[in-house]
C-alpha positions in Angstrom: -8.2 -8.5 -17.5 -6.0 -11.6 -17.9 -3.2 -12.1 -15.5 -0.7 -14.9 -16.0 1.9 -16.4 -13.6 0.1 -15.3 -10.5 2.2 -17.7 -8.5 5.0 -15.1 -8.8 2.9 -12.2 -7.5 3.9 -10.6 -4.2 1.7 -9.8 -1.3 1.1 -6.1 -2.2 0.3 -6.8 -5.9 -2.3 -9.4 -4.7 -3.7 -6.7 -2.4 -4.4 -4.4 -5.3 -6.0 -7.3 -7.1 -8.3 -8.0 -4.1 -9.3 -4.3 -4.0 -10.4 -4.4 -7.7 -12.4 -7.6 -7.1 -14.1 -6.4 -4.0 -14.7 -2.8 -5.1 -18.5 -2.4 -4.8 -18.4 1.3 -5.7 -17.4 0.5 -9.3 -20.6 0.3 -11.4 -18.8 -1.2 -14.4 -18.7 -5.0 -14.8 -15.2 -6.5 -14.6 -13.9 -10.0 -15.3 -10.5 -11.0 -14.1 -8.9 -14.2 -15.3 -5.9 -15.3 -13.3 -3.6 -18.2 -14.2 -1.1 -19.9 -11.9 0.8 -23.1 -11.6 -0.5 -25.1 -8.6 2.9 -26.9 -8.1 4.4 -23.4 -7.4 1.6 -22.2 -5.1 1.1 -24.7 -2.2 -1.5 -24.3 0.5 0.9 -22.1 2.6 1.7 -19.6 -0.2 0.5 -16.0 -0.3 -1.6 -16.7 -3.4 -3.3 -19.7 -1.9 -4.2 -17.7 1.3 -5.5 -14.8 -0.9 -7.7 -17.2 -2.9 -9.2 -18.6 0.3 -9.8 -15.1 1.6 -11.6 -14.1 -1.6 -13.8 -17.2 -1.5 -15.0 -16.0 2.0 -15.9 -12.6 0.6 -18.0 -13.6 -2.5 -21.3 -13.1 -0.7 -20.5 -10.0 1.4 -19.0 -8.2 -1.6 -21.3 -9.5 -4.3 -18.9 -11.1 -6.8 -18.7 -14.5 -8.4 -15.6 -16.6 -8.3 -15.0 -19.8 -10.4 -12.0 -22.0 -10.0 -11.0 -24.2 -12.9 -8.3 -26.8 -12.1 -6.4 -27.8 -15.3 -4.8 -31.1 -14.7 -1.8 -32.3 -16.6 -2.6 -34.5 -19.6 -3.0 -38.2 -18.8 -2.2 -41.1 -21.0 -5.7 -41.2 -22.5 -5.5 -37.5 -23.4 -2.2 -37.9 -25.0 -3.4 -41.0 -26.8 -6.2 -38.9 -28.4 -3.6 -36.3 -29.5 -1.4 -39.0 -31.1 -4.3 -40.6 -32.9 -5.5 -37.2 -34.2 -2.1 -36.0 -35.3 -0.7 -39.1 -37.0 -3.9 -41.1 -37.8 -2.9 -44.1 -35.8 -5.4 -46.9 -35.9 -3.6 -49.3 -33.5 -5.1 -48.3 -30.2 -2.8 -50.5 -28.1 0.4 -49.1 -29.6 -0.9 -45.5 -29.4 -1.6 -46.1 -25.7 1.9 -47.5 -25.1 3.4 -44.4 -26.8 1.2 -42.1 -24.8 2.3 -43.7 -21.5 5.9 -43.0 -22.5 5.0 -39.4 -23.3 3.6 -39.0 -19.8 6.9 -40.3 -18.4 9.1 -38.0 -20.5 6.9 -34.8 -20.3 5.0 -35.1 -17.1 1.8 -34.4 -19.1 2.7 -30.8 -19.8 0.8 -30.0 -23.1 3.6 -27.8 -24.5 6.3 -30.4 -23.8 4.0 -33.2 -25.2 3.9 -31.5 -28.6 7.6 -30.8 -28.5 8.3 -34.4 -27.7 6.2 -35.6 -30.6 7.9 -33.1 -33.0 11.3 -34.4 -31.9 10.3 -38.0 -32.6 9.3 -37.0 -36.1 12.4 -35.0 -36.8 14.6 -37.8 -35.5 13.0 -40.3 -37.9 11.5 -42.3 -35.0 8.1 -41.9 -36.7 7.9 -43.4 -40.3 5.1 -43.2 -42.7 4.2 -46.4 -44.7 2.9 -45.2 -48.1 1.5 -48.7 -48.9 -0.6 -49.0 -45.7 -1.0 -45.3 -45.3 -0.1 -45.6 -41.6 2.5 -44.2 -39.3 4.8 -46.7 -37.7 7.2 -46.6 -34.8 9.3 -48.9 -32.6 8.5 -48.2 -29.0 11.6 -49.9 -27.6 13.8 -47.8 -29.9 12.0 -44.6 -28.9 12.4 -45.5 -25.2 16.1 -46.1 -25.6 16.9 -43.1 -27.8 14.9 -40.7 -25.5 16.2 -42.1 -22.2 18.6 -39.1 -22.0 15.7 -36.6 -22.5 13.7 -37.8 -19.4 14.2 -34.2 -18.1 12.2 -31.7 -20.0 15.1 -29.2 -19.9 17.3 -31.8 -21.7 14.5 -32.4 -24.2 14.3 -28.6 -25.0 18.1 -28.3 -25.0 18.4 -31.1 -27.6 15.9 -29.3 -29.8 17.8 -26.0 -29.5 21.1 -27.7 -30.2 19.8 -28.9 -33.5 19.3 -25.3 -34.6 22.0 -23.4 -36.6 24.9 -22.2 -34.5 23.9 -18.6 -34.9 20.4 -19.3 -33.6 21.8 -21.1 -30.6 24.2 -18.3 -29.7 21.5 -15.7 -30.3 19.2 -17.5 -27.9 21.9 -17.6 -25.3 22.1 -13.8 -25.3 18.3 -13.5 -25.2 18.1 -15.9 -22.2 20.4 -13.5 -20.2 17.9 -10.7 -20.6 15.2 -12.3 -18.5 11.7 -13.6 -19.1 11.0 -10.8 -21.6 13.1 -8.4 -23.5 13.1 -5.6 -26.0 14.3 -6.0 -29.6 16.6 -2.9 -29.4 18.3 -4.2 -26.3 18.7 -7.7 -27.7 20.0 -6.2 -31.0 22.6 -4.1 -29.1 24.3 -7.0 -27.3 24.0 -9.2 -30.4 25.7 -6.6 -32.7 28.3 -6.0 -30.1 29.1 -9.7 -29.9 29.9 -9.7 -33.6 33.1 -7.7 -32.8 34.5 -10.8 -31.2 33.6 -13.2 -33.9 35.5 -13.3 -37.2 34.5 -14.8 -40.6 30.9 -15.2 -39.6 28.2 -14.2 -41.9 25.3 -13.6 -39.6 21.6 -13.6 -40.5 19.8 -10.3 -39.8 18.4 -9.9 -36.3 14.8 -9.9 -37.6 15.5 -13.3 -39.3 16.8 -14.8 -36.1 13.8 -13.6 -34.2 11.5 -15.1 -36.8 13.3 -18.5 -36.6 12.9 -18.4 -32.8 9.3 -17.5 -33.1 8.5 -20.2 -35.7 10.1 -22.8 -33.5 8.0 -21.7 -30.6 10.8 -20.4 -28.5 9.7 -16.7 -28.5 6.3 -15.1 -28.6 5.4 -11.4 -29.0 4.3 -9.5 -25.9 4.1 -5.9 -27.1 5.6 -3.5 -29.6 9.2 -4.5 -30.1 9.0 -6.9 -27.2 9.2 -10.7 -27.0 9.1 -13.2 -24.2 9.9 -16.9 -23.8 7.0 -19.2 -24.4 8.0 -21.1 -21.2 10.5 -20.5 -18.5 11.9 -24.0 -19.1 12.9 -22.9 -22.7 14.8 -19.9 -21.3 16.5 -22.3 -18.8 17.5 -24.6 -21.5 19.0 -21.8 -23.6 21.1 -20.7 -20.6 22.7 -24.1 -20.6 24.1 -23.7 -24.2 27.2 -21.7 -23.1 30.4 -23.5 -23.7 32.2 -21.5 -21.0 31.0 -20.9 -17.5 27.6 -19.3 -17.2 28.9 -16.6 -14.9 31.5 -15.5 -17.4 28.9 -15.4 -20.2 26.5 -13.3 -18.1 29.3 -10.9 -17.3 30.0 -10.5 -21.0 26.4 -9.7 -21.7 26.0 -7.3 -18.8 29.3 -5.5 -19.7 28.1 -5.2 -23.3 24.9 -3.5 -22.1 26.7 -1.3 -19.6 29.2 0.0 -22.1 26.8 0.3 -25.1 23.6 1.7 -23.8 23.2 5.5 -23.9 22.4 7.3 -20.6 18.6 7.2 -21.0 18.5 3.6 -22.0 20.8 2.6 -19.2 18.6 4.3 -16.7 15.6 2.4 -18.1 17.4 -1.0 -18.0 19.5 -0.1 -14.8 18.2 -2.9 -12.6 18.4 -5.5 -15.4 22.0 -4.6 -16.3 23.1 -4.6 -12.7 21.5 -7.9 -12.0 23.1 -9.5 -15.1 26.6 -8.2 -14.1 26.1 -9.2 -10.5 25.1 -12.7 -11.6 28.3 -13.1 -13.6 31.9 -13.6 -12.5 32.1 -9.9 -11.8 35.5 -8.3 -11.4 36.1 -6.0 -8.5 36.1 -2.8 -10.4 35.0 0.6 -9.1 32.9 1.2 -12.2 30.7 -1.8 -11.4 30.5 -0.7 -7.8 29.3 2.7 -9.1 26.7 0.9 -11.1 25.4 -0.8 -8.0 25.3 2.5 -6.1 23.2 4.0 -8.9 20.8 1.0 -8.7 20.7 1.2 -4.9 19.8 4.9 -5.1 17.1 4.3 -7.7 15.6 1.4 -5.6 15.6 3.6 -2.5 13.7 6.2 -4.5 10.8 3.8 -5.1 10.9 2.3 -1.6 12.4 -1.0 -2.8 14.3 -1.1 0.5 15.5 -4.7 0.3 16.8 -4.3 -3.3 18.5 -1.1 -2.4 20.3 -2.9 0.5 21.3 -5.7 -1.8 22.8 -3.4 -4.4 24.7 -1.4 -1.8 26.1 -4.6 -0.3 27.3 -5.7 -3.8 28.8 -2.4 -4.4 30.7 -2.5 -1.1 31.9 -6.0 -2.0 33.3 -4.8 -5.3 35.3 -2.1 -3.6 37.0 -4.3 -1.1 40.3 -4.5 -3.0 40.2 -0.8 -4.1 42.0 1.9 -2.3 39.6 3.9 -0.1 41.1 7.3 -0.9 41.1 6.7 -4.7 37.3 6.1 -4.5 36.6 8.2 -1.5 33.2 9.6 -2.5 31.9 6.3 -4.0 33.0 4.4 -0.8 31.3 6.9 1.5 28.0 6.9 -0.5 27.8 3.1 -0.6 28.4 2.6 3.1 25.9 5.5 3.8 23.1 4.1 1.8 23.9 0.6 2.9 23.6 1.7 6.6 20.4 3.6 5.9 18.7 0.6 4.1 19.8 -1.9 6.8 18.4 0.4 9.5 15.1 0.6 7.5 15.0 -3.2 7.3 15.6 -3.5 11.0 19.0 -5.1 10.6 20.6 -2.9 13.3 23.8 -5.0 13.7 24.7 -4.8 10.0 23.8 -1.2 9.7 26.0 -0.3 12.7 28.9 -2.3 11.1 28.6 -0.1 8.0 28.4 3.0 10.1 31.5 2.2 12.1 33.5 1.8 8.8 32.9 5.5 8.1 32.6 7.0 11.6 35.9 5.6 12.8 37.9 7.1 9.9 39.5 10.5 10.4 39.6 11.1 6.7 35.9 12.1 6.6 34.6 15.4 7.8 31.7 15.9 10.3 29.4 16.9 7.4 30.3 13.8 5.4 29.6 11.6 8.5 26.3 13.3 9.2 24.1 11.1 6.9 25.2 8.1 9.0 24.4 9.8 12.2 21.0 10.8 10.8 20.4 7.2 9.8 21.3 6.1 13.4 18.9 8.7 14.8 16.1 7.5 12.5 16.8 3.9 13.6 16.2 5.0 17.2 12.7 6.2 16.2 11.6 3.7 13.5 13.1 0.5 14.8 13.8 0.9 18.5 10.8 3.2 19.3 13.0 5.2 21.7 11.2 8.5 20.9 12.5 10.7 23.7 16.1 9.6 23.0 15.5 10.2 19.3 14.4 13.8 19.9 17.5 14.6 22.1 19.9 13.1 19.5 18.3 15.0 16.6 18.3 18.3 18.5 22.0 17.8 19.3 22.8 17.0 15.6 20.8 20.1 14.5 22.9 22.2 16.9 26.0 20.7 15.2 24.7 21.9 11.9 24.0 25.3 13.3 20.2 25.1 13.4 18.2 25.8 16.5 14.8 24.2 16.3 13.6 25.3 19.8 13.6 28.6 21.7 13.8 26.5 24.8 12.0 23.4 26.0 9.6 25.2 28.3 8.1 27.4 25.6 7.4 24.7 23.0 3.6 25.1 23.1 3.9 28.9 22.7 6.5 28.6 19.9 4.3 26.0 18.1 1.3 28.3 18.3 3.2 31.2 16.9 4.9 29.1 14.1 1.6 27.5 13.0 -0.3 30.8 12.7 2.6 32.5 10.9 3.2 29.6 8.4 -0.5 29.2 7.7 -1.0 32.9 7.2 1.9 33.0 4.7 0.6 30.1 2.7 -3.0 31.4 2.7 -1.8 34.4 0.7 0.4 32.3 -1.7 -0.5 31.9 -5.4 -2.4 28.8 -6.8 -0.7 25.5 -6.0 0.7 24.8 -9.6 2.2 28.3 -9.8 3.4 28.1 -6.2 5.3 24.8 -6.7 6.9 26.0 -10.0 8.2 29.1 -8.2 10.0 27.1 -5.4 12.7 25.3 -7.4 14.7 22.3 -6.2 16.6 22.2 -3.0 20.4 21.8 -3.7 21.9 22.7 -0.3 22.9 19.4 1.3 23.1 21.0 4.8 19.4 22.1 4.5 18.4 18.7 3.3 20.1 17.1 6.3 18.3 19.6 8.6 15.0 18.7 7.0 15.6 15.0 7.6 16.5 15.6 11.3 13.5 17.9 11.9 11.2 15.3 10.2 12.6 12.6 12.5 11.9 14.9 15.5 8.3 15.4 14.2 7.8 11.6 13.8 9.1 10.9 17.3 7.0 13.7 18.7 3.8 12.4 17.0 4.4 8.8 18.2 5.1 10.0 21.8 2.0 12.3 21.8 4.0 15.6 22.0 1.7 17.4 19.5 3.1 21.0 19.9 6.6 19.7 19.0 5.1 17.8 16.1 3.3 20.8 14.8 6.5 23.0 15.3 8.6 20.4 13.3 6.2 20.4 10.4 6.1 24.2 10.2 9.9 24.5 10.3 10.3 22.1 7.4 7.7 24.0 5.4 9.6 27.2 6.1 12.9 25.6 4.9 11.1 24.6 1.7 9.9 28.1 1.2 13.4 29.5 1.7 15.6 26.8 0.0 13.4 24.9 -2.4 11.6 21.6 -2.6 13.3 18.6 -0.9 12.4 14.9 -0.9 10.0 15.2 2.0 8.6 18.7 1.3 5.3 17.3 -0.1 4.7 15.2 3.0 5.3 18.2 5.3 2.9 20.3 3.4 0.3 17.5 3.5 0.8 17.3 7.3 0.4 21.0 7.7 -2.9 20.8 5.7 -4.2 18.3 8.4 -3.0 20.6 11.2 -4.7 23.5 9.5 -8.0 21.7 9.5 -7.6 20.0 12.9 -6.2 22.8 15.0 -7.3 25.9 13.2 -10.6 24.7 11.6 -9.7 26.6 8.4 -10.8 24.0 5.9 -10.5 26.2 2.8 -6.8 27.0 3.5 -6.3 23.3 4.6 -7.5 22.2 1.1 -5.2 24.7 -0.6 -2.2 23.6 1.4 -2.9 19.9 0.6 -3.2 20.8 -3.1 0.2 22.5 -2.8 1.6 19.2 -1.3 0.4 17.2 -4.2 1.8 19.7 -6.7 5.1 19.9 -4.9 5.5 16.1 -4.8 4.6 15.8 -8.5 7.2 18.5 -9.4 10.0 17.3 -7.1 9.9 13.5 -6.4 7.0 11.8 -8.2 8.4 8.4 -7.6 8.2 9.0 -3.8 4.5 10.1 -3.9 3.2 8.0 -1.0 -0.1 7.3 0.6 0.3 10.1 3.2 -0.4 12.8 0.6 -3.6 11.2 -0.7 -4.8 10.3 2.9 -4.3 14.0 3.8 -6.1 15.0 0.6 -9.0 12.7 1.3 -9.3 14.0 4.9 -9.2 17.6 3.9 -11.7 17.0 1.1 -14.1 15.7 3.8 -13.5 18.6 6.1 -13.7 21.2 3.3 -15.8 20.5 0.3 -16.5 16.9 -0.6 -19.0 14.3 0.6 -17.8 11.2 2.5 -18.7 9.1 -0.5 -16.6 11.1 -3.0 -13.6 10.9 -0.7 -13.4 7.1 -1.1 -11.6 7.4 -4.4 -8.7 9.5 -3.0 -8.4 6.9 -0.3 -8.0 4.2 -2.9 -5.4 6.5 -4.6 -3.6 6.7 -1.2 -3.7 2.9 -1.0 -2.5 2.3 -4.5 0.2 5.0 -4.3 1.6 3.6 -1.1 1.6 0.1 -2.4 3.5 1.2 -5.5 6.3 2.6 -3.4 6.2 -0.2 -0.8 5.0 2.0 2.0 2.8 -0.7 3.7 2.1 1.4 6.8 0.4 4.2 4.8 -1.2 1.6 2.5 -2.9 -0.2 5.3 -3.8 3.0 7.1 -5.7 4.2 3.9 -7.3 0.8 3.4 -8.6 0.9 7.0 -9.9 4.4 6.4 -11.8 3.2 3.3 -13.0 -0.1 4.7 -13.7 0.8 8.3 -13.6 4.5 9.4 -15.4 6.1 6.4 -18.1 3.4 6.2 -18.7 3.9 10.0 -19.0 7.7 9.5 -21.4 7.0 6.6 -23.6 4.8 8.7 -23.2 1.7 6.6 -24.4 -1.6 8.1 -22.1 -2.7 10.9 -22.1 -6.3 9.8 -20.4 -5.3 6.5 -17.7 -3.4 8.4 -17.2 -6.3 10.8 -16.2 -8.6 8.0 -13.2 -6.4 7.1 -11.4 -6.5 10.4 -9.8 -10.0 10.4 -8.4 -9.5 6.9 -7.0 -6.1 7.8 -5.5 -7.4 11.0 -3.7 -10.3 9.3 -2.1 -7.9 6.8 -1.0 -5.5 9.6 0.5 -8.3 11.6 2.4 -9.6 8.6 4.2 -6.3 8.5 4.6 -5.9 12.3 2.5 -2.8 12.4 1.7 -3.0 16.1 0.2 0.5 16.5 -2.1 -0.1 13.5 -3.2 -3.5 14.9 -4.1 -1.9 18.3 -6.1 0.9 16.6 -7.9 -1.7 14.5 -8.8 -3.9 17.5 -10.1 -1.0 19.5 -12.5 -0.2 16.6 -13.3 -3.9 16.2 -14.3 -4.2 19.9 -16.4 -1.0 19.6 -18.5 -2.4 16.7 -18.8 -5.8 18.3 -20.3 -4.1 21.4 -22.7 -2.1 19.3 -23.9 -5.2 17.5 -24.2 -7.5 20.6 -26.7 -7.4 23.4 -24.6 -7.9 26.5 -25.3 -6.0 29.7 -21.9 -4.2 29.7 -21.8 -3.4 26.0 -21.2 0.3 26.8 -17.8 -0.6 28.2 -14.9 -1.0 25.8 -13.9 -4.5 27.0 -14.0 -7.9 25.2 -12.1 -10.5 23.3 -10.7 -8.1 20.7 -9.6 -5.4 23.1 -9.1 -5.0 26.8 -7.1 -2.3 28.6 -5.4 -5.1 30.6 -3.9 -6.3 27.3 -2.0 -3.1 26.7 1.7 -4.0 26.7 4.4 -1.3 26.8 4.1 2.0 25.0 1.8 2.0 22.1 0.8 5.7 21.8 -0.5 5.4 18.2 -3.0 2.7 19.0 -4.0 4.1 22.4 -5.2 7.3 20.7 -8.3 5.5 19.3 -9.5 4.5 22.8 -11.2 7.9 23.6 -13.1 7.8 20.4 -14.4 4.2 20.8 -15.3 4.8 24.5 -17.2 7.9 23.6 -19.1 6.3 20.7 -20.3 3.4 22.9 -21.6 5.8 25.5 -23.4 8.1 23.1 -25.5 5.2 21.8 -25.7 3.0 24.9 -25.4 5.3 27.9 -26.0 9.0 27.0 -26.1 10.2 30.6 -22.5 8.9 31.2 -21.5 10.1 27.7 -22.4 13.7 28.7 -20.3 13.5 31.9 -17.5 12.1 30.0 -17.8 14.7 27.3 -17.1 17.4 29.9 -14.3 15.5 31.6 -12.5 14.5 28.4 -13.4 17.4 26.2 -11.8 17.4 22.7 -8.9 15.1 23.8 -9.4 12.9 20.7 -9.2 15.7 18.2 -6.0 17.0 19.9 -4.5 13.5 19.8 -5.4 13.1 16.2 -5.5 16.6 14.6 -7.2 16.6 11.2 -8.3 12.9 11.5 -11.5 12.1 9.8 -13.2 10.6 12.8 -12.8 13.8 14.7 -15.8 15.2 12.9 -18.3 12.6 14.0 -16.7 12.4 17.5 -17.2 16.1 18.1 -20.8 15.9 16.9 -21.7 13.0 19.1 -20.2 14.7 22.1 -22.5 17.6 21.3 -25.6 15.3 21.1 -24.7 13.7 24.5 -24.4 17.1 26.1 -27.7 18.3 24.7 -29.4 15.2 26.0 -28.4 16.1 29.6 -28.9 19.9 29.0 -32.6 19.3 28.0 -33.1 16.7 30.8 -31.5 18.7 33.7 -31.4 22.2 32.2 -28.1 22.6 34.1 -25.7 25.3 32.9 -22.6 23.1 32.7 -24.2 21.0 30.0 -25.6 24.0 28.1 -22.3 25.8 27.9 -20.3 22.9 26.5 -23.1 21.8 24.2 -23.4 25.4 22.8 -19.7 25.6 22.1 -19.9 22.4 20.0 -23.0 23.6 18.2 -21.2 26.8 17.2 -18.1 24.9 16.1 -20.1 22.6 13.8 -22.0 25.6 12.4 -18.7 27.2 11.6 -17.6 24.1 9.7 -20.9 24.2 7.8 -20.4 27.8 6.8 -16.8 27.0 5.8 -18.3 24.7 3.1 -18.2 21.3 4.8 -21.2 19.4 3.2 -20.9 16.4 5.6 -22.0 18.3 8.7 -25.3 19.8 7.4 -27.4 17.2 9.2 -25.2 17.5 12.3 -25.8 21.2 12.4 -29.6 20.8 11.8 -30.0 18.4 14.7 -27.9 20.4 17.1 -29.9 23.5 16.2 -33.0 21.5 16.8 -31.8 20.5 20.3 -30.8 24.2 20.9 -34.3 25.4 19.9 -36.0 22.7 22.0 -33.8 23.8 25.0 -34.9 27.4 24.5 -38.6 26.4 24.1 -38.7 27.4 20.4 -40.7 24.2 19.7 -42.1 25.0 16.3 -38.7 25.8 15.0 -37.3 22.7 16.6 -39.8 20.5 14.9 -38.9 21.8 11.5 -35.2 21.4 12.2 -35.6 17.8 13.4 -37.7 16.9 10.4 -35.1 18.4 8.0 -32.3 16.5 9.8 -34.2 13.2 9.6 -35.0 13.7 6.0 -31.3 14.5 5.1 -29.9 11.5 7.0 -32.5 9.1 5.5 -31.9 10.4 2.0 -28.1 9.9 2.2 -28.5 6.4 3.8 -26.7 7.4 7.0 -28.5 4.7 9.0 -26.9 5.5 12.4 -27.9 9.2 12.2 -31.3 8.5 10.7 -31.9 6.3 13.8 -30.3 8.8 16.3 -32.3 11.8 14.9 -35.6 9.9 15.0 -34.8 8.9 18.6 -34.1 12.5 19.6 -37.2 13.8 17.9 -39.3 11.1 19.6 -37.8 12.2 23.0 -38.7 15.8 22.1 -42.3 14.9 21.2 -42.7 12.8 24.3 -41.2 15.1 26.9 -41.6 18.7 25.5 -44.7 18.4 23.2 -46.4 15.7 25.3 -47.5 14.0 22.0 -47.1 10.3 22.8 -48.8 9.0 19.7 -46.5 10.9 17.3 -43.5 10.0 19.6 -44.3 6.3 19.2 -44.2 6.7 15.4 -40.7 8.2 15.5 -39.5 5.8 18.1 -40.5 3.0 15.8 -38.6 4.6 13.0 -35.5 4.9 15.3 -35.8 1.2 16.0 -36.1 0.4 12.3 -33.0 2.3 11.4 -31.0 1.0 14.3 -32.0 -2.5 13.3 -30.9 -1.8 9.7 -27.6 -0.4 11.0 -27.1 -3.5 13.2 -27.1 -1.9 16.7 -28.7 -4.8 18.5 -28.2 -3.5 22.1 -29.7 -0.2 21.2 -32.7 -1.8 19.5 -33.4 -3.8 22.7 -33.2 -0.6 24.8 -35.6 1.3 22.6 -38.1 -1.6 22.3 -38.3 -1.6 26.1 -38.9 2.2 26.1 -41.5 1.7 23.4 -43.3 -0.8 25.5 -43.4 1.7 28.4 -44.8 4.4 26.0 -47.6 2.2 24.7 -48.3 0.3 27.9 
């Protein structure tokens, strides 16, 4: 893959490039060649930082990276070119000419050749037939080319020597951007003929050939061309005899009035940009064009662009009567307010809102989108979740929709709605057939209700009000079933899929509902297909039918999908899942996981994702503690995370704390882990329903409880341990392949507790074999440790126990759990001493 002009690449595009380079799962060799201009990518640029980051990862991710710095041509290089091109024998005069070339072209190879061609065409090079040598007068060349000291002027002089038709033709091409299609260029060129009389034009194909022969254009695909250099395009734009803005308006208008509907949709952003760059007149039709561009940009999550188009459309309507363009005026201010809220520009968003809300000419329903936008701002920007819920509930009542029976019965109502909705979908036809039968939602009132309910759900999730969150999801699914597919129907179905697996444990139905979500999104709003769907899909695959490893691909799809639509929150969530959470569940070496944290954190901080950063730092501290040998490693405290560092309300990040605390105790203080397992219970899985880490967290609680049940034989440990054993066995019977070893070792613990020793030995051996075969280092270590404990205490076989204890130490060492290795080595010393 060859990628040119990387200095123009944005952060998210470079993220995808980094993923391709560091993807160790891809067995196929891949070479990527990237080119960029160093003068446009200084040490503080996004590209320069990305290159430094990749250099640090060459060893850990097993790829090679070579950097070739191509310097500008110096005088000696140019002297060699001159001598080879014109057979100059006089070394001194060639060096003098080369020095002048460096001055005029800054050593750019393309401009050097253009400069030499110009000297020949201007007669400043002459060939002496008698001596068979080229001659030139350096002082004359220096004087004549003084005005071309700027490379733009040099190229402009070259273009101005072309026929008038070619010059004008290149002007039109320059307005279309760095690349353009032949049909689009032909359209504006042919339209321009209407305003020129007595001109016998060359055919379009001939003009393109002339531009290509003179190294102005080059082919870049079927019926597409691009400028050989952006300076050539810049020079062509200077040809206009009237103001550039007027010329661009002419070109943009030609496209706007000439393109058919399909072509205009394809070129919409380009046409709007050309018109907006020109001396655009304040006409409603151009305002309408900007509205259309804003709505299209919003649909692909290009929020800043959507805001810009809306602002331009509003500007173009300032002199127009409001009532004459009532609908257009309302839609522009509405989308402008929504986009400014999304960007966090509350003051500007509220200014737009007031323009509409203070006018009596608009009905309550027409004003509702702005009120919804304000409510979403409370949740997304201000993080005032309780206030958001109250505002949305009041707006829903205004629309005649009652979300709640009453506030005191929310848990009961959520329970009823979840069971009823899941039961209905369980009996629905296959996902493809199901989505085709729904149709599109056309009722604006229902669309508004869905947005408000979705905002309630978001605020409830962020403020840890899970029954209200589940209720909101179910209600939006029910609206979809009744009124058709809306913009966010797919996301609501995906969320219900996670609730089905997390709350109900019905993995088969969860997978079906998630497939429905993907089918709905594809059928209704494919451009909005964000990472949430693929994350849900990956999680439900893990819970239902796929191995951890095979779920890595959907996580990449989640990342790529979210990147495409600009949804950085979901993109970085899925990247964290793929680089941290899933590798941890798979027992990959901790040192490899540790190397991902700093990169992920810098990306999250760049987009101000505070909740994401806190979750990441909690996991980071957990893994540091597992790999260090400190005396208090079992406590979740350190440089990366400390409870004292928690500032304000950060419910999303705080939810990871119970998981990390439990994991440290399971490996480093099992006695305390068991007490905590009883006290805390399944708090984490309730906080994060359907979350992938809930699987391993539940299992490890079960192990800790069996440790104490076998040690003390107390009923309180046995009861809780048995509940978890049955739950995981249910997951296994439901088809989850990832919990087979979990179930085996818990069954072994249960057999040992009930003194079925022969059965326990077989189950331990099977669990160890399976964990070792799948390279789950942490569980291969843990299972060997538990088997060694069983042999030592129940079977009184110290010799065999020492063997399995050594195996546990070996696997813990491979995993990187330094503190655990020290603890077991001390135990081994006691056994052999």
